[in-house]
N, C-alpha and C positions, 0 to 999 in steps of 0.2 A: 658814902664811900665813893671816892673818885676813881680809884684804881686798885686792883688786887691781883696778885699772882703768887705762884709757888715755885721755888727753885726745884728743877727736876734733873739738873746735871751741872757739872762744873769741870772746867778745863784744868789741865795739869799745872798751869802756871798762874792761877787766880791770885795766889798770895803775892805775886810780883808787884801788884798794884797797891797792896796794903800800905807799904812804906810811902807811897805817893798820896795816901789819904783818900783813895777812891776804890770803887768796885764797879764792874760793868756787867750789864745783862744784855742778852740777845735771845731772840726766838731761835727756832731750829735752823734758820737760814743764815746763820753767822758766816761771814767769809772765813775761808780756811786760815788766813793769817791771824784772825782774832779768836778762833775757837778755843785755843789753849788758855786764853786770858779772860774768858767770859763765864758767867753763870748762865745756864740755859733755863729759860722760862717759857711757859705758854704765852702766846700773844693774846692778850685780853683787851677789850675796849676800855678806853679812858672815858669816864662818864662826867665830864665837866672840866673846869679850868684848874690847872695846877698853878698855884701862885704863892708868893711869899706869905708866910703865916700858916699855910697848909701844913699838915703833919705827915711826915714819912714814918711809918710804923713797921719795924722789922722784928718779927718774933715777939711782939708785944712791947718793944722798946720804942718810945716816941722821940723823934728829932724834928725840930722846927725848920721848915724850908725857908731859906733866906733869899734865893734867887732861882730863876728857871730860865735856861737857855732858849733861844728863839725856836729851835726845831725839836726840843726835848719831847714835848707832848705828841707831836706828829710821829716822831721816830718810835716812841713808846707804843703808840696806838697801832702803827703799821708793822713794826718789826720786833717789838718787845725790847728795843735797843735804847739804852740810856746809860750814861755814866753818872753814878751817885758820888758826889764829892763831899767829904767831911772836913774840908780845910778851913771853912769859916772865913774865907778871904772875900774881898770885894770883887773878885773876878769869877765869872761863870761862863764856860765855853758853850757854844750854841747847842750841843747835844747833851748838856749836863743838867742835873738837878742838884743844886747846892744846898747844903744844910749847915746848921750851926757847927762850930768846931767840936769834934768828938773823935774818939777812936773808931775806926772802921769795925762794925760788928762782925763777929765770927759767924759765917754763914755755912750752911750744909744743905744737902739734898733734903727737901721737905720744909726748909725755912720759908716763912711767908713775908711778902713785901706788900704793903698797902699804902695808899695815900688817902688822907681824909681831910675834910674842911678844918 
């Protein structure tokens, strides 16, 4: 297991990003301007490299990671902050983990997010 956390809170506007094919996580220190749009998670250490071919697992559902932004691992490790993109496009922003094209999963408090080899 490279990474694992549990959603412990969610902003009032998290659904606003579903149409964009993304969701965003942040630790307790999310900036006020982002709090309403983020799922709150405990900041937990990343234990290895997140790379294309790794698996993002959300509540038991697996998605293949296709690209990893340059600062995604560092932000996840230090802030619990990352944008998960389900667009399946050839572009991945620096703070994003991009996966195969899929519907954004329905998340709730208690949902688990993990990354495995």
